[in-house]
C-alpha positions, 0 to 999 in steps of 0.5 A: 783642923788636920793637925797632929794632936796630943792632950793633957788630962791632968790640969784643972781649969782655972777659975775666972775672977768675978765670973761663974766659970762653971756655967755651961758653955751654952749659957754664956754663948747665949749672951752673945750679941747675934747669931752664932754659926754652928761649927758642925755645919760651917765650912772651913775658914773664918766668917766675916761680918759685924755685930755692931759698929764700934765693937769687935768680934772675937773669932776663934775655934772653940768647943765645950772644953776650951778655945784654940790659940796659935803661936809660931816657934822655932823647932827646938821649942816646938818639938819639946812642947809637942813631946811633953804637951806643955811649954818648957825646955832649955829654949823656952822663957815662960816670962817673956812677952808672948803673943797668942792669936785665935786666928789661924790666918793671922798667925800664917800672915805673921809667920810667913806661913811658917817660913820666917826665922824662929817661926818655922813651926806653927802650934795650935794650943788649947786652953780652958775657957775659964783660964782664957777669961782670967787672962783677958780680965788682966789685960789692957786694951788701949789705942796704941797699946798699953798693959805691962803684963797683958795687952789686947790689940785689934789688928786688921783681920786676915782671910784664910780662903783668899790671898793678896800678894802671897799673903792672906788677904786683909779684911775690913774687920779686926782680929784679936791679938793677946800679949802676955808677959811675966806671971800672965805668960806663966799662967797661960803656960800652966793652963795648956790642955793640948798642943798640936802641930799645924806646920804642914797645913800652914805650908799647904795654905802658903803654897796655894796662896802663892798661886798667881791666878785667884781662881786657882787659889779659890779652887785650892782652898776649896779642896783644902777646906775640910782640913781648915779650922772653923772659927766662929764668934766667941764670947769669953765668960768674963764680967761685963766690965771686962767685955766692955774694956776689951771692946766686946760689949757696948759701954754705957756713958760714964763707964770707967773700965772701958776705953774712952775711945775705941780704935778708930779703924775698928770694924765690927762684923756679922757672921756669914750665913 
């Protein structure tokens, strides 16, 4: 992703409860239910497909160090965060409910490509694998919401490479949204490794998506592809019970931690080859 980058080296990754957080990334990736795209050879944008019906797939850009998440803020908060490479400042409330999104297309849809009021800056935030796993372990995943401090929702995914009505095209599969409040929001803020500004890229995608001719949109996104994030299937290093609760792993009959019913609109997907 062609965004301005800063990095913090003074933070130690947090340990995930009941998880071997020091396990090499290649080890827990091997537990994923299907093939994984090689981010070094994949084209920009998101893959669309499914692992198994009734389950969801966590799509994200990630590497050995951590996972990238997106948020939209006003300029005051964004400027402070980029300068200090952490969240804070007079306009930032670390305890309020905040939603993070691993999908770049979804944050563009939600923020109107960075054009909505108080969402005019798109930030790309990197957090350690263990920290994200710890946050997810404390989230609830229920049809219609749930979770006073942490909540996972699976909303219709959006396609970064195509548009429908001047917004990223809605897809049949689902994208994860992670809501954090109170001490979970504070934990997320403390875990940040780096913060990048992706606002210019968001505006560029918005201009292309506003074109009326789908062929022009396709050509424009092809030309921009080398600047886009490569989002591939990701499996957080959490307990099986947490993965089942989050609809990332199949539940066995009688599992008390998993939701009784997966959201009826959830579609699983298989990575594009």
